N, C-alpha and C positions, 0 to 999 in steps of 0.2 A: 556500571553506570553508560549512559549513553552518550554517542557521539554526538556536539551539537550539531544542530539543523536547523540553518536558520531560513527560515520562511515555506520549509519544504511538509507543513503540515496540513494536509489538502482537505477544503473544506466542499461538500458539493449542498448548491444552491438549492433550494428547496426539496431539502431532503423529507421526504416525508419515515417518522419516526414506525410506524403499523408496516414499511415494507421489511418484510425477514430478511436477516442477514446470511447469507451462506453460512454453511456450518463447518466453522475451521478452528483450529487447537494447534496451540504453540507444536511448532517444530516441522508444520505443515508447508508443502510448496505452492504455493497457489499463482496464477499468472492475473496482473494488472492490464483489460483494455487498454488502456490508453500510455503507458508509461512514457512520460516525457526526455527520460535521461538514456532514448532509446540509441543504440548503438550508429543507428542508419543516420544518417546527416540527410538523407532523402526523403525520407520517411522522420522526422522527428517526433513525431507520437505512433507506438502501437505497441505489442504483446510486447512483456516484460517478464521476465518469472522474479518473484521476490520467496525467500523463507520467512514466514514468522516467527518474530520474539517472545513478542507480548501480546496479550490479547488487554489493550486500554484505552477508553472511552476519550474521543477530541474531545477539546475545553470547552465545546458545543454542547457536551453532553451524545452525541450521536457514538455507537457504538465503533470500536477501533481496531486497529494494530499496526505498533513496532513490525517492520519490514524494512530485509537485507536485500537488494538487488543483486540478483544471481549473477548479472554479468556485467561489464561497461566499466565505465571509470567510478562507478557508485556503486563500484561492488562493494567497499569497506565503509558504507555509509550506512544508517539508520535511516528512516521514515516512518510518520503518523501518518495510515492513510485510514478512511474510512472502509469496517467490513465490505459495506454494497460496492465498494471498489477492486473486491477480489474477488475471481470467478477462476474453473476449474480445480480446487481445494483437493490435494493428496496426500 
């Protein structure tokens, strides 16, 4: 059961379905280049590490993943993000 996440379903305007999503699998750690849950108030958006918990399309049909931030106040929450936002997956 996923914790409730209000309004954190990230939609990317103008996303092109033909763009290939990065190779991502459950259990990988990835980076979200513009993590809005940043720890640094001086830089409200910065690269943030996340762990991939499940692969599931967004409500728009765009490939997506449920992820959990690895640091900060939201490290006990889960976010549903577009796969194209995940980089540097290991």
